[in-house]
Each structure stands twice: as C-alpha cells, then as structure tokens.
N, CA, C and O atoms as CSV, one atom per row, in Angstrom:
chain,resi,resn,atom,element,x,y,z
A,1,UNK,N,N,-9.045,-14.964,-7.279
A,1,UNK,CA,C,-7.967,-15.536,-6.504
A,1,UNK,C,C,-8.200,-15.202,-5.032
A,1,UNK,O,O,-8.517,-14.064,-4.684
A,2,UNK,N,N,-8.041,-16.190,-4.192
A,2,UNK,CA,C,-8.222,-15.992,-2.755
A,2,UNK,C,C,-6.889,-15.618,-2.111
A,2,UNK,O,O,-5.824,-15.902,-2.659
A,3,UNK,N,N,-6.957,-14.986,-0.955
A,3,UNK,CA,C,-5.729,-14.610,-0.258
A,3,UNK,C,C,-4.856,-15.822,0.032
A,3,UNK,O,O,-3.629,-15.727,-0.017
A,4,UNK,N,N,-5.475,-16.960,0.333
A,4,UNK,CA,C,-4.701,-18.164,0.616
A,4,UNK,C,C,-3.813,-18.535,-0.573
A,4,UNK,O,O,-2.708,-19.043,-0.385
A,5,UNK,N,N,-4.290,-18.284,-1.794
A,5,UNK,CA,C,-3.501,-18.560,-2.990
A,5,UNK,C,C,-2.280,-17.649,-3.081
A,5,UNK,O,O,-1.287,-18.001,-3.717
A,6,UNK,N,N,-2.351,-16.496,-2.453
A,6,UNK,CA,C,-1.265,-15.527,-2.544
A,6,UNK,C,C,-0.092,-15.858,-1.642
A,6,UNK,O,O,0.983,-15.276,-1.793
A,7,UNK,N,N,-0.275,-16.777,-0.709
A,7,UNK,CA,C,0.824,-17.077,0.204
A,7,UNK,C,C,2.058,-17.513,-0.577
A,7,UNK,O,O,3.154,-17.027,-0.299
A,8,UNK,N,N,1.914,-18.404,-1.532
A,8,UNK,CA,C,3.082,-18.864,-2.280
A,8,UNK,C,C,3.051,-18.450,-3.740
A,8,UNK,O,O,3.942,-18.824,-4.503
A,9,UNK,N,N,2.053,-17.692,-4.143
A,9,UNK,CA,C,2.011,-17.191,-5.509
A,9,UNK,C,C,2.625,-15.808,-5.585
A,9,UNK,O,O,3.370,-15.396,-4.696
A,10,UNK,N,N,2.308,-15.099,-6.647
A,10,UNK,CA,C,2.791,-13.734,-6.781
A,10,UNK,C,C,2.029,-12.823,-5.831
A,10,UNK,O,O,0.833,-13.004,-5.601
A,11,UNK,N,N,2.729,-11.854,-5.290
A,11,UNK,CA,C,2.141,-10.922,-4.327
A,11,UNK,C,C,1.977,-9.558,-4.959
A,11,UNK,O,O,2.962,-8.959,-5.390
A,12,UNK,N,N,0.759,-9.051,-5.025
A,12,UNK,CA,C,0.612,-7.640,-5.400
A,12,UNK,C,C,1.312,-6.780,-4.353
A,12,UNK,O,O,1.421,-7.170,-3.190
A,13,UNK,N,N,1.777,-5.626,-4.767
A,13,UNK,CA,C,2.515,-4.714,-3.900
A,13,UNK,C,C,1.783,-4.478,-2.584
A,13,UNK,O,O,2.399,-4.553,-1.521
A,14,UNK,N,N,0.501,-4.197,-2.630
A,14,UNK,CA,C,-0.255,-3.892,-1.410
A,14,UNK,C,C,-0.322,-5.086,-0.463
A,14,UNK,O,O,-0.330,-4.911,0.756
A,15,UNK,N,N,-0.370,-6.290,-1.011
A,15,UNK,CA,C,-0.417,-7.496,-0.183
A,15,UNK,C,C,0.887,-7.635,0.600
A,15,UNK,O,O,0.870,-7.923,1.796
A,16,UNK,N,N,2.016,-7.429,-0.081
A,16,UNK,CA,C,3.320,-7.526,0.578
A,16,UNK,C,C,3.437,-6.500,1.700
A,16,UNK,O,O,3.882,-6.825,2.801
A,17,UNK,N,N,3.044,-5.280,1.422
A,17,UNK,CA,C,3.119,-4.228,2.431
A,17,UNK,C,C,2.210,-4.554,3.607
A,17,UNK,O,O,2.602,-4.392,4.763
A,18,UNK,N,N,1.011,-5.009,3.316
A,18,UNK,CA,C,0.061,-5.330,4.392
A,18,UNK,C,C,0.616,-6.432,5.295
A,18,UNK,O,O,0.473,-6.369,6.516
A,19,UNK,N,N,1.247,-7.442,4.693
A,19,UNK,CA,C,1.830,-8.514,5.517
A,19,UNK,C,C,2.968,-7.998,6.382
A,19,UNK,O,O,3.076,-8.355,7.555
A,20,UNK,N,N,3.818,-7.155,5.799
A,20,UNK,CA,C,4.926,-6.634,6.589
A,20,UNK,C,C,4.401,-5.832,7.774
A,20,UNK,O,O,4.885,-5.981,8.896
A,21,UNK,N,N,3.418,-4.987,7.522
A,21,UNK,CA,C,2.869,-4.147,8.584
A,21,UNK,C,C,2.178,-4.999,9.644
A,21,UNK,O,O,2.322,-4.743,10.839
A,22,UNK,N,N,1.445,-5.986,9.219
A,22,UNK,CA,C,0.620,-6.762,10.147
A,22,UNK,C,C,1.393,-7.843,10.891
A,22,UNK,O,O,1.093,-8.119,12.053
A,23,UNK,N,N,2.378,-8.459,10.251
A,23,UNK,CA,C,2.984,-9.661,10.833
A,23,UNK,C,C,4.451,-9.561,11.234
A,23,UNK,O,O,4.877,-10.299,12.122
A,24,UNK,N,N,5.225,-8.703,10.634
A,24,UNK,CA,C,6.672,-8.768,10.816
A,24,UNK,C,C,7.065,-8.584,12.283
A,24,UNK,O,O,7.748,-9.438,12.847
A,25,UNK,N,N,6.648,-7.493,12.901
A,25,UNK,CA,C,7.019,-7.255,14.296
A,25,UNK,C,C,6.481,-8.364,15.189
A,25,UNK,O,O,7.187,-8.863,16.066
A,26,UNK,N,N,5.241,-8.742,14.965
A,26,UNK,CA,C,4.618,-9.783,15.776
A,26,UNK,C,C,5.376,-11.103,15.647
A,26,UNK,O,O,5.573,-11.805,16.639
A,27,UNK,N,N,5.798,-11.440,14.439
A,27,UNK,CA,C,6.531,-12.686,14.213
A,27,UNK,C,C,7.856,-12.703,14.965
A,27,UNK,O,O,8.288,-13.751,15.447
A,28,UNK,N,N,8.493,-11.559,15.064
A,28,UNK,CA,C,9.779,-11.496,15.750
A,28,UNK,C,C,9.663,-11.398,17.265
A,28,UNK,O,O,10.614,-11.705,17.984
A,29,UNK,N,N,8.504,-10.971,17.750
A,29,UNK,CA,C,8.369,-10.738,19.187
A,29,UNK,C,C,7.338,-11.625,19.879
A,29,UNK,O,O,7.372,-11.765,21.102
A,30,UNK,N,N,6.430,-12.218,19.127
A,30,UNK,CA,C,5.393,-13.061,19.736
A,30,UNK,C,C,4.911,-14.113,18.724
A,30,UNK,O,O,3.716,-14.234,18.454
A,31,UNK,N,N,5.865,-14.863,18.177
A,31,UNK,CA,C,5.555,-15.830,17.120
A,31,UNK,C,C,4.499,-16.835,17.560
A,31,UNK,O,O,3.671,-17.254,16.751
A,32,UNK,N,N,4.518,-17.220,18.816
A,32,UNK,CA,C,3.584,-18.239,19.300
A,32,UNK,C,C,2.125,-17.781,19.248
A,32,UNK,O,O,1.215,-18.608,19.318
A,33,UNK,N,N,1.900,-16.491,19.129
A,33,UNK,CA,C,0.520,-15.990,19.072
A,33,UNK,C,C,-0.095,-16.097,17.672
A,33,UNK,O,O,-1.298,-15.892,17.512
A,34,UNK,N,N,0.717,-16.416,16.663
A,34,UNK,CA,C,0.210,-16.494,15.289
A,34,UNK,C,C,-0.609,-17.762,15.089
A,34,UNK,O,O,-0.254,-18.829,15.590
A,35,UNK,N,N,-1.705,-17.635,14.353
A,35,UNK,CA,C,-2.479,-18.820,14.015
A,35,UNK,C,C,-1.824,-19.527,12.818
A,35,UNK,O,O,-0.813,-19.057,12.297
A,36,UNK,N,N,-2.384,-20.624,12.399
A,36,UNK,CA,C,-1.780,-21.431,11.330
A,36,UNK,C,C,-1.631,-20.652,10.022
A,36,UNK,O,O,-0.597,-20.737,9.359
A,37,UNK,N,N,-2.656,-19.900,9.658
A,37,UNK,CA,C,-2.612,-19.125,8.413
A,37,UNK,C,C,-1.535,-18.036,8.492
A,37,UNK,O,O,-0.759,-17.866,7.551
A,38,UNK,N,N,-1.483,-17.305,9.599
A,38,UNK,CA,C,-0.478,-16.260,9.750
A,38,UNK,C,C,0.925,-16.838,9.821
A,38,UNK,O,O,1.877,-16.203,9.367
A,39,UNK,N,N,1.067,-18.026,10.382
A,39,UNK,CA,C,2.370,-18.686,10.410
A,39,UNK,C,C,2.846,-18.986,8.992
A,39,UNK,O,O,4.016,-18.775,8.672
A,40,UNK,N,N,1.949,-19.475,8.141
A,40,UNK,CA,C,2.303,-19.728,6.740
A,40,UNK,C,C,2.702,-18.434,6.042
A,40,UNK,O,O,3.689,-18.392,5.307
A,41,UNK,N,N,1.925,-17.379,6.279
A,41,UNK,CA,C,2.239,-16.091,5.664
A,41,UNK,C,C,3.588,-15.569,6.149
A,41,UNK,O,O,4.371,-15.035,5.363
A,42,UNK,N,N,3.856,-15.722,7.429
A,42,UNK,CA,C,5.107,-15.237,7.996
A,42,UNK,C,C,6.294,-15.992,7.416
A,42,UNK,O,O,7.315,-15.385,7.092
A,43,UNK,N,N,6.172,-17.292,7.283
A,43,UNK,CA,C,7.255,-18.071,6.680
A,43,UNK,C,C,7.522,-17.602,5.259
A,43,UNK,O,O,8.676,-17.477,4.849
A,44,UNK,N,N,6.461,-17.345,4.512
A,44,UNK,CA,C,6.630,-16.867,3.147
A,44,UNK,C,C,7.217,-15.454,3.136
A,44,UNK,O,O,8.018,-15.127,2.261
A,45,UNK,N,N,6.829,-14.622,4.091
A,45,UNK,CA,C,7.406,-13.284,4.192
A,45,UNK,C,C,8.914,-13.372,4.407
A,45,UNK,O,O,9.673,-12.681,3.728
A,46,UNK,N,N,9.353,-14.207,5.337
A,46,UNK,CA,C,10.783,-14.340,5.592
A,46,UNK,C,C,11.509,-14.945,4.388
A,46,UNK,O,O,12.638,-14.560,4.085
A,47,UNK,N,N,10.873,-15.873,3.714
A,47,UNK,CA,C,11.467,-16.441,2.504
A,47,UNK,C,C,11.712,-15.326,1.497
A,47,UNK,O,O,12.791,-15.235,0.910
A,48,UNK,N,N,10.714,-14.485,1.302
A,48,UNK,CA,C,10.841,-13.401,0.330
A,48,UNK,C,C,11.799,-12.319,0.798
A,48,UNK,O,O,12.495,-11.723,-0.025
A,49,UNK,N,N,11.854,-12.052,2.076
A,49,UNK,CA,C,12.824,-11.086,2.579
A,49,UNK,C,C,14.242,-11.560,2.299
A,49,UNK,O,O,15.154,-10.740,2.195
A,50,UNK,N,N,14.442,-12.851,2.176
A,50,UNK,CA,C,15.777,-13.380,1.882
A,50,UNK,C,C,16.233,-13.022,0.466
A,50,UNK,O,O,17.404,-13.209,0.136
A,51,UNK,N,N,15.334,-12.513,-0.372
A,51,UNK,CA,C,15.709,-12.061,-1.719
A,51,UNK,C,C,16.515,-10.768,-1.674
A,51,UNK,O,O,17.184,-10.418,-2.646
A,52,UNK,N,N,16.452,-10.062,-0.553
A,52,UNK,CA,C,16.977,-8.703,-0.466
A,52,UNK,C,C,18.394,-8.659,0.082
A,52,UNK,O,O,18.824,-9.540,0.827
A,53,UNK,N,N,19.111,-7.603,-0.310
A,53,UNK,CA,C,20.431,-7.386,0.294
A,53,UNK,C,C,20.233,-6.675,1.629
A,53,UNK,O,O,19.112,-6.300,1.974
A,54,UNK,N,N,21.303,-6.490,2.372
A,54,UNK,CA,C,21.206,-5.927,3.719
A,54,UNK,C,C,20.600,-4.520,3.733
A,54,UNK,O,O,19.781,-4.209,4.598
A,55,UNK,N,N,20.994,-3.675,2.788
A,55,UNK,CA,C,20.459,-2.310,2.740
A,55,UNK,C,C,18.961,-2.307,2.465
A,55,UNK,O,O,18.216,-1.542,3.078
A,56,UNK,N,N,18.524,-3.151,1.553
A,56,UNK,CA,C,17.101,-3.225,1.229
A,56,UNK,C,C,16.298,-3.761,2.412
A,56,UNK,O,O,15.211,-3.271,2.717
A,57,UNK,N,N,16.848,-4.763,3.061
A,57,UNK,CA,C,16.178,-5.343,4.226
A,57,UNK,C,C,16.065,-4.318,5.350
A,57,UNK,O,O,15.026,-4.216,6.002
A,58,UNK,N,N,17.130,-3.566,5.572
A,58,UNK,CA,C,17.107,-2.551,6.623
A,58,UNK,C,C,16.085,-1.454,6.314
A,58,UNK,O,O,15.409,-0.962,7.218
A,59,UNK,N,N,15.974,-1.076,5.054
A,59,UNK,CA,C,14.974,-0.083,4.656
A,59,UNK,C,C,13.574,-0.561,5.034
A,59,UNK,O,O,12.813,0.172,5.666
A,60,UNK,N,N,13.239,-1.783,4.649
A,60,UNK,CA,C,11.910,-2.302,4.952
A,60,UNK,C,C,11.713,-2.504,6.449
A,60,UNK,O,O,10.628,-2.252,6.973
A,61,UNK,N,N,12.751,-2.953,7.134
A,61,UNK,CA,C,12.643,-3.150,8.584
A,61,UNK,C,C,12.341,-1.819,9.274
A,61,UNK,O,O,11.456,-1.748,10.126
A,62,UNK,N,N,13.065,-0.779,8.912
A,62,UNK,CA,C,12.851,0.531,9.515
A,62,UNK,C,C,11.429,1.033,9.266
A,62,UNK,O,O,10.788,1.565,10.172
A,63,UNK,N,N,10.947,0.865,8.060
A,63,UNK,CA,C,9.628,1.400,7.697
A,63,UNK,C,C,8.479,0.540,8.207
A,63,UNK,O,O,7.474,1.080,8.671
A,64,UNK,N,N,8.601,-0.791,8.134
A,64,UNK,CA,C,7.445,-1.665,8.353
A,64,UNK,C,C,7.476,-2.540,9.603
A,64,UNK,O,O,6.415,-2.919,10.098
A,65,UNK,N,N,8.632,-2.867,10.122
A,65,UNK,CA,C,8.692,-3.760,11.282
A,65,UNK,C,C,8.544,-2.934,12.546
A,65,UNK,O,O,9.523,-2.508,13.158
A,66,UNK,N,N,7.280,-2.720,12.918
A,66,UNK,CA,C,6.975,-1.805,14.017
A,66,UNK,C,C,5.901,-2.398,14.918
A,66,UNK,O,O,4.980,-3.076,14.463
A,67,UNK,N,N,6.046,-2.124,16.191
A,67,UNK,CA,C,5.055,-2.596,17.160
A,67,UNK,C,C,3.675,-2.032,16.835
A,67,UNK,O,O,2.669,-2.738,16.893
A,68,UNK,N,N,3.650,-0.748,16.493
A,68,UNK,CA,C,2.393,-0.137,16.078
A,68,UNK,C,C,1.981,-0.796,14.765
A,68,UNK,O,O,2.837,-1.183,13.969
A,69,UNK,N,N,0.733,-0.920,14.546
A,69,UNK,CA,C,0.267,-1.633,13.353
A,69,UNK,C,C,0.152,-0.688,12.161
A,69,UNK,O,O,-0.837,-0.718,11.429
A,70,UNK,N,N,1.170,0.151,11.973
A,70,UNK,CA,C,1.214,1.044,10.821
A,70,UNK,C,C,2.674,1.375,10.534
A,70,UNK,O,O,3.498,1.400,11.447
A,71,UNK,N,N,2.994,1.630,9.266
A,71,UNK,CA,C,4.392,1.908,8.911
A,71,UNK,C,C,4.854,3.278,9.403
A,71,UNK,O,O,4.043,4.167,9.665
A,72,UNK,N,N,6.159,3.426,9.520
A,72,UNK,CA,C,6.757,4.710,9.845
A,72,UNK,C,C,6.523,5.654,8.667
A,72,UNK,O,O,6.522,5.221,7.515
A,73,UNK,N,N,6.327,6.927,8.950
A,73,UNK,CA,C,6.041,7.919,7.907
A,73,UNK,C,C,7.171,7.989,6.876
A,73,UNK,O,O,8.346,7.860,7.218
A,74,UNK,N,N,6.797,8.196,5.615
A,74,UNK,CA,C,7.772,8.305,4.522
A,74,UNK,C,C,8.811,9.371,4.805
A,74,UNK,O,O,10.006,9.139,4.626
A,75,UNK,N,N,8.367,10.536,5.245
A,75,UNK,CA,C,9.282,11.652,5.459
A,75,UNK,C,C,10.339,11.309,6.498
A,75,UNK,O,O,11.496,11.705,6.355
A,76,UNK,N,N,9.962,10.583,7.534
A,76,UNK,CA,C,10.903,10.205,8.592
A,76,UNK,C,C,11.964,9.253,8.040
A,76,UNK,O,O,13.153,9.403,8.320
A,77,UNK,N,N,11.524,8.282,7.260
A,77,UNK,CA,C,12.474,7.301,6.710
A,77,UNK,C,C,13.361,7.955,5.655
A,77,UNK,O,O,14.563,7.691,5.613
A,78,UNK,N,N,12.793,8.794,4.813
A,78,UNK,CA,C,13.581,9.501,3.799
A,78,UNK,C,C,14.642,10.371,4.470
A,78,UNK,O,O,15.782,10.432,4.010
A,79,UNK,N,N,14.268,11.040,5.553
A,79,UNK,CA,C,15.223,11.867,6.288
A,79,UNK,C,C,16.323,11.002,6.902
A,79,UNK,O,O,17.494,11.382,6.893
A,80,UNK,N,N,15.943,9.839,7.435
A,80,UNK,CA,C,16.932,8.920,7.997
A,80,UNK,C,C,17.996,8.572,6.956
A,80,UNK,O,O,19.184,8.510,7.275
A,81,UNK,N,N,17.572,8.348,5.725
A,81,UNK,CA,C,18.492,8.000,4.640
A,81,UNK,C,C,19.057,9.234,3.937
A,81,UNK,O,O,19.846,9.111,3.000
A,82,UNK,N,N,18.655,10.413,4.384
A,82,UNK,CA,C,19.090,11.671,3.784
A,82,UNK,C,C,18.869,11.654,2.272
A,82,UNK,O,O,19.765,11.963,1.486
A,83,UNK,N,N,17.646,11.283,1.895
A,83,UNK,CA,C,17.266,11.198,0.487
A,83,UNK,C,C,16.087,12.119,0.224
A,83,UNK,O,O,15.245,12.320,1.098
A,84,UNK,N,N,16.025,12.674,-0.972
A,84,UNK,CA,C,14.811,13.396,-1.335
A,84,UNK,C,C,13.630,12.416,-1.338
A,84,UNK,O,O,13.791,11.232,-1.636
A,85,UNK,N,N,12.459,12.926,-1.006
A,85,UNK,CA,C,11.274,12.078,-0.890
A,85,UNK,C,C,11.033,11.247,-2.141
A,85,UNK,O,O,10.787,10.046,-2.027
A,86,UNK,N,N,11.094,11.838,-3.334
A,86,UNK,CA,C,10.804,11.109,-4.576
A,86,UNK,C,C,11.818,9.992,-4.809
A,86,UNK,O,O,11.462,8.900,-5.252
A,87,UNK,N,N,13.070,10.275,-4.511
A,87,UNK,CA,C,14.110,9.251,-4.672
A,87,UNK,C,C,13.884,8.101,-3.691
A,87,UNK,O,O,14.008,6.931,-4.053
A,88,UNK,N,N,13.553,8.447,-2.452
A,88,UNK,CA,C,13.276,7.421,-1.454
A,88,UNK,C,C,12.086,6.566,-1.871
A,88,UNK,O,O,12.139,5.339,-1.782
A,89,UNK,N,N,11.011,7.210,-2.327
A,89,UNK,CA,C,9.802,6.488,-2.735
A,89,UNK,C,C,10.110,5.503,-3.866
A,89,UNK,O,O,9.639,4.366,-3.844
A,90,UNK,N,N,10.892,5.934,-4.843
A,90,UNK,CA,C,11.252,5.054,-5.959
A,90,UNK,C,C,12.065,3.862,-5.469
A,90,UNK,O,O,11.851,2.736,-5.918
A,91,UNK,N,N,12.991,4.104,-4.552
A,91,UNK,CA,C,13.803,3.015,-4.007
A,91,UNK,C,C,12.933,2.031,-3.246
A,91,UNK,O,O,13.053,0.820,-3.434
A,92,UNK,N,N,12.057,2.541,-2.387
A,92,UNK,CA,C,11.174,1.674,-1.599
A,92,UNK,C,C,10.306,0.812,-2.506
A,92,UNK,O,O,10.158,-0.388,-2.271
A,93,UNK,N,N,9.738,1.414,-3.530
A,93,UNK,CA,C,8.890,0.640,-4.454
A,93,UNK,C,C,9.694,-0.423,-5.191
A,93,UNK,O,O,9.207,-1.535,-5.394
A,94,UNK,N,N,10.913,-0.098,-5.592
A,94,UNK,CA,C,11.764,-1.077,-6.276
A,94,UNK,C,C,12.083,-2.257,-5.360
A,94,UNK,O,O,12.119,-3.404,-5.806
A,95,UNK,N,N,12.311,-1.973,-4.087
A,95,UNK,CA,C,12.602,-3.045,-3.131
A,95,UNK,C,C,11.373,-3.923,-2.938
A,95,UNK,O,O,11.485,-5.149,-2.935
A,96,UNK,N,N,10.223,-3.322,-2.780
A,96,UNK,CA,C,8.998,-4.101,-2.577
A,96,UNK,C,C,8.683,-4.944,-3.808
A,96,UNK,O,O,8.170,-6.056,-3.682
A,97,UNK,N,N,8.985,-4.429,-4.992
A,97,UNK,CA,C,8.768,-5.218,-6.211
A,97,UNK,C,C,9.544,-6.523,-6.174
A,97,UNK,O,O,9.090,-7.523,-6.730
A,98,UNK,N,N,10.693,-6.537,-5.537
A,98,UNK,CA,C,11.482,-7.765,-5.434
A,98,UNK,C,C,10.738,-8.851,-4.658
A,98,UNK,O,O,11.000,-10.040,-4.841
A,99,UNK,N,N,9.811,-8.441,-3.792
A,99,UNK,CA,C,9.050,-9.400,-2.993
A,99,UNK,C,C,7.848,-9.958,-3.751
A,99,UNK,O,O,7.271,-10.964,-3.339
A,100,UNK,N,N,7.467,-9.316,-4.852
A,100,UNK,CA,C,6.226,-9.666,-5.531
A,100,UNK,C,C,6.261,-11.037,-6.205
A,100,UNK,O,O,5.349,-11.842,-6.014
A,101,UNK,N,N,7.284,-11.303,-6.974
A,101,UNK,CA,C,7.328,-12.553,-7.735
A,101,UNK,C,C,7.881,-13.677,-6.882
A,101,UNK,O,O,8.944,-13.548,-6.274
A,102,UNK,N,N,7.159,-14.769,-6.843
A,102,UNK,CA,C,7.597,-15.931,-6.085
A,102,UNK,C,C,8.764,-16.594,-6.797
A,102,UNK,O,O,8.743,-16.752,-8.018
A,103,UNK,N,N,9.772,-16.977,-6.048
A,103,UNK,CA,C,10.923,-17.716,-6.593
A,103,UNK,C,C,11.002,-19.047,-5.880
A,103,UNK,O,O,10.623,-19.169,-4.715
A,104,UNK,N,N,11.490,-20.026,-6.582
A,104,UNK,CA,C,11.609,-21.353,-5.963
A,104,UNK,C,C,12.747,-21.407,-4.969
A,104,UNK,O,O,12.683,-22.156,-3.994
A,105,UNK,N,N,13.783,-20.631,-5.197
A,105,UNK,CA,C,14.908,-20.602,-4.263
A,105,UNK,C,C,15.266,-19.148,-3.985
A,105,UNK,O,O,15.340,-18.343,-4.913
A,106,UNK,N,N,15.486,-18.806,-2.732
A,106,UNK,CA,C,15.897,-17.426,-2.429
A,106,UNK,C,C,17.333,-17.186,-2.884
A,106,UNK,O,O,18.090,-18.136,-3.083
A,107,UNK,N,N,17.704,-15.939,-3.046
A,107,UNK,CA,C,19.100,-15.600,-3.359
A,107,UNK,C,C,19.954,-16.053,-2.194
A,107,UNK,O,O,19.575,-15.908,-1.032
A,108,UNK,N,N,21.086,-16.590,-2.515
A,108,UNK,CA,C,22.004,-17.022,-1.485
A,108,UNK,C,C,23.336,-16.309,-1.687
A,108,UNK,O,O,23.729,-16.004,-2.813
A,109,UNK,N,N,24.017,-16.052,-0.585
A,109,UNK,CA,C,25.316,-15.434,-0.678
A,109,UNK,C,C,26.284,-16.442,-1.264
A,109,UNK,O,O,26.354,-17.586,-0.814
A,110,UNK,N,N,27.022,-16.016,-2.262
A,110,UNK,CA,C,27.999,-16.904,-2.891
A,110,UNK,C,C,29.179,-17.097,-1.948
A,110,UNK,O,O,29.694,-16.137,-1.375
A,111,UNK,N,N,29.589,-18.317,-1.799
A,111,UNK,CA,C,30.771,-18.588,-0.974
A,111,UNK,C,C,32.014,-18.280,-1.782
A,111,UNK,O,O,32.050,-18.547,-2.983
A,112,UNK,N,N,33.060,-17.709,-1.133
A,112,UNK,CA,C,34.302,-17.365,-1.863
A,112,UNK,C,C,35.048,-18.577,-2.360
A,112,UNK,O,O,36.100,-18.441,-2.984
C-alpha cells in the first residue's frame, strides 16, 4: 500500500501522528505553502479531527499542533492534565485510534 492510498483509507497510528506533527500547525498558519498532496492530507486530517469531542481535540492540539516539527513531551502534557503518565498515555492512544478508521461521515453535533 502506498502512502497516497492512506489519505482516505485506514490510517495506522504512526501515520496519523506523523501527519499531525508535520502538517497541523503549518495548515493553520501557512496553508498556501502546502503542495497538492499535503493539501489532500490536511483536508483528511481535519475531516478525521471532526470525529473527536472538544476534550480529545484539545489534547491532540496541545501535543501535536506545534510550530516545531515535533510533539510536546508526554510528561509536559500529562502534567498539564494532572494525570499519571500511564493514564495519559492510554487516553492519548485511545483518541488517536479514533482517527485510524475512515468514516464516510464525521460525527456531527445533534441539534436539540
């Protein structure tokens, strides 16, 4: 399977993390600099981020949406959430798993 196939297919955990680290900050601050392939990946990243609730999205944003091309350290993020490291790690992995499987429609907030 080629990386191009992964844009709209299932994402292995490492692929999702790599995209968040490489593209998220850039997409929000310099979208025009993205080439066609990165634009497709970014659109799919945002589509998949829409699967998450606000707390999950904030967790990933804090850890991965960074100007530096590397995630924030686990210990720093765990401390921010005042969680033991193992508990934080399990939560982070569970959130990233939500990004792995492609869905035809993102979760939408139910109207009252």
